[in-house]
C-alpha positions as CSV (number, residue, x, y, z in Angstrom):
1,M,-2.5,-15.8,20.5
2,E,-0.8,-12.5,20.9
3,L,-0.2,-9.7,18.2
4,E,3.5,-10.4,18.1
5,E,3.2,-14.2,17.6
6,A,0.3,-13.6,14.9
7,L,2.7,-11.3,13.0
8,K,5.4,-13.8,13.2
9,T,3.1,-16.4,11.7
10,V,1.7,-14.4,8.9
11,N,5.1,-13.2,7.9
12,Q,6.1,-16.8,7.8
13,A,3.0,-17.8,5.7
14,M,3.7,-14.8,3.4
15,L,7.3,-15.7,2.9
16,S,6.4,-19.4,2.1
17,K,3.7,-18.6,-0.3
18,H,4.7,-15.3,-1.9
19,G,8.4,-15.1,-1.2
20,R,8.2,-11.8,0.9
21,V,7.2,-10.6,4.3
22,L,4.5,-7.9,5.1
23,T,5.3,-4.4,3.9
24,D,5.0,-1.4,6.4
25,A,1.6,-0.6,5.1
26,E,0.4,-4.4,5.4
27,S,1.8,-4.4,9.0
28,V,-0.1,-1.3,10.0
29,L,-3.2,-2.9,8.3
30,F,-2.8,-6.1,10.0
31,T,-2.2,-4.6,13.4
32,G,-5.2,-2.1,13.1
33,S,-7.5,-5.2,12.1
34,W,-6.1,-7.4,14.9
35,Q,-6.9,-4.7,17.3
36,G,-10.5,-4.2,15.7
37,L,-9.7,-0.6,14.8
38,T,-11.7,1.0,11.7
39,Y,-9.6,2.0,8.7
40,D,-9.8,5.6,9.6
41,A,-8.3,4.8,13.0
42,M,-5.6,2.6,11.6
43,V,-4.2,5.4,9.4
44,E,-4.5,8.1,12.1
45,G,-0.8,9.4,12.6
46,T,0.6,7.9,9.4
47,Q,1.0,9.0,5.8
48,Y,-1.4,6.4,4.6
49,K,-5.1,7.2,3.7
50,A,-7.9,5.2,4.8
51,S,-9.2,4.9,1.0
52,Y,-5.9,3.1,0.0
53,F,-6.5,0.6,3.0
54,K,-10.2,0.1,2.2
55,G,-9.2,-0.2,-1.6
56,D,-6.2,-1.3,-3.4
57,L,-4.0,-2.4,-0.3
58,G,-7.0,-4.1,1.6
59,H,-8.1,-6.2,-1.3
60,K,-4.7,-7.4,-2.5
61,F,-3.7,-8.0,1.3
62,W,-6.7,-10.1,2.1
63,E,-6.5,-12.0,-1.1
64,D,-2.6,-12.7,-0.6
65,L,-3.3,-13.7,3.0
66,S,-6.0,-15.9,2.0
67,N,-3.6,-17.7,-0.3
68,A,-0.8,-17.9,2.1
69,L,-3.2,-19.4,4.8
70,G,-5.0,-21.7,2.5
71,E,-8.5,-20.4,3.3
72,K,-10.5,-17.4,2.6
73,V,-10.1,-14.7,5.2
74,S,-11.3,-11.2,5.5
75,K,-10.8,-8.2,8.1
76,R,-13.4,-9.9,10.2
77,S,-12.5,-13.7,9.9
78,F,-8.6,-14.0,9.7
79,K,-7.7,-14.5,13.6
80,E,-8.9,-18.1,13.6
81,A,-7.5,-18.9,10.2
82,I,-4.3,-18.0,11.6
83,A,-4.4,-20.3,14.6
84,R,-5.4,-22.8,12.3
85,F,-2.4,-22.4,10.0
86,Q,0.0,-22.0,13.1
87,A,-1.5,-25.4,14.4
88,T,-0.7,-27.2,11.1
89,L,3.0,-25.9,11.2
90,K,3.6,-27.9,14.3
91,F,3.0,-31.2,12.5
92,E,5.3,-30.5,9.6
93,S,9.0,-31.5,9.5
94,P,11.5,-28.8,9.9
95,Q,12.9,-29.4,6.4
96,T,9.6,-28.9,4.7
97,N,8.4,-26.3,7.2
98,F,7.0,-23.2,5.3
99,V,7.9,-24.3,1.8
100,P,4.7,-25.3,-0.2
101,K,4.9,-27.6,-2.9
102,K,3.7,-25.2,-5.3
103,Q,6.5,-22.7,-4.6
104,E,9.0,-25.7,-5.0
105,I,7.7,-26.6,-8.4
106,R,7.8,-22.9,-9.4
107,I,11.4,-22.5,-8.2
108,N,12.5,-25.8,-9.9
109,H,11.3,-24.4,-13.2
110,Y,13.2,-21.1,-13.1
111,V,15.4,-21.0,-16.2
112,E,18.8,-19.4,-15.2
113,H,20.5,-17.0,-17.2
114,P,24.1,-17.1,-15.9
115,I,25.6,-14.3,-18.2
116,L,22.7,-12.0,-17.5
117,E,22.8,-12.7,-13.7
118,K,26.6,-12.2,-13.7
119,I,26.4,-9.0,-15.4
120,A,23.5,-7.9,-13.0
121,K,25.3,-9.0,-9.9
122,Q,28.2,-7.0,-11.0
123,E,26.3,-4.0,-11.7
124,I,24.2,-3.9,-8.4
125,L,27.5,-3.5,-6.6
126,K,28.2,-0.3,-8.2
127,P,27.1,2.7,-6.6
128,G,24.1,4.5,-8.3
129,S,23.8,1.7,-10.8
130,L,20.2,1.1,-12.4
131,L,18.8,-2.0,-13.8
132,R,15.9,-2.5,-15.9
133,I,14.3,-6.0,-15.7
134,K,12.1,-6.6,-18.8
135,G,10.2,-9.7,-20.1
136,S,6.9,-11.2,-20.8
137,P,4.7,-12.3,-18.0
138,K,5.6,-15.6,-16.4
139,M,9.3,-15.3,-17.5
140,G,10.8,-15.3,-13.9
141,K,11.4,-11.3,-13.5
142,T,10.3,-11.8,-9.7
143,T,12.4,-14.6,-9.1
144,F,15.3,-12.9,-10.7
145,L,14.8,-9.8,-8.7
146,S,14.5,-12.0,-5.6
147,R,17.7,-13.5,-6.4
148,L,19.6,-10.2,-6.9
149,I,18.0,-8.9,-3.8
150,N,19.3,-11.7,-1.9
151,Y,22.6,-11.6,-3.6
152,G,23.1,-8.0,-2.6
153,Q,22.1,-8.5,1.0
154,N,24.7,-11.3,1.2
155,K,27.1,-8.7,0.0
156,G,26.1,-6.3,2.7
157,L,23.8,-4.2,0.8
158,R,20.3,-3.2,1.8
159,G,17.4,-4.1,-0.7
160,I,13.8,-3.7,-1.2
161,N,11.3,-4.7,-3.5
162,L,8.9,-1.7,-3.9
163,S,6.0,-2.1,-6.0
164,M,4.4,0.8,-7.9
165,S,0.9,-0.9,-7.3
166,L,1.3,0.6,-3.7
167,A,1.0,4.3,-4.9
168,E,-2.2,5.8,-5.3
169,K,-3.4,7.5,-8.3
170,D,-2.8,11.0,-7.0
171,D,1.0,10.2,-6.6
172,F,1.5,10.0,-10.3
173,S,-0.2,13.5,-11.0
174,S,3.3,15.2,-10.8
175,L,6.9,14.4,-10.4
176,D,7.0,16.1,-6.9
177,K,4.2,14.0,-5.7
178,F,6.0,10.8,-7.1
179,L,9.3,11.4,-5.9
180,Q,7.6,12.1,-2.4
181,F,5.8,8.9,-2.5
182,F,9.2,7.0,-3.6
183,C,11.3,8.5,-1.2
184,I,8.8,7.9,1.9
185,S,8.3,4.4,0.8
186,V,12.0,3.6,0.3
187,A,12.7,5.2,3.7
188,Q,10.0,3.1,5.5
189,M,11.0,0.0,3.9
190,L,14.7,0.4,4.9
191,R,13.4,1.8,8.3
192,I,15.3,5.2,7.9
193,R,14.3,7.8,10.4
194,R,13.2,11.2,9.0
195,K,15.8,13.8,10.0
196,I,14.2,17.3,11.0
């Protein structure tokens, strides 16, 4: 299996299980691991730090990928698992492809809030608007956010889901460092090239 095909399979698995594709940082981590690079070699020429790949990102990524593929994987043991996962996809019908039963159940139990959704959909269409989604755990905030992002994309907007867990501790040490992290992350996720 080639890298491009493996990336496509992993993105499909992640989308099916977690409702998202690989972030830019995860793509760098995956590609470097596929090529057998060390974490130091992976981050060479990027804004990422090897400690980030070894720590927070690496741990969460391999855990998420394990869940998506349905078996425990690591930096050294993921290629065979991807091949096995891809083989199982060939036997699934097109209607159920990439939609695990757990995800179906979770989506069916999402409680819609028509009035709040209507207000939120109107607000995201306004330039410079800001929405704060607040609620207890397991109340559907992530599903609500995904629905808003999909709605915005259908209206021609570009949307991303930026998690603050991607930031390193140092990124919160000052406003300048946080804004730098924020702007770089948004630009990367939207694939906006830096103008010099």
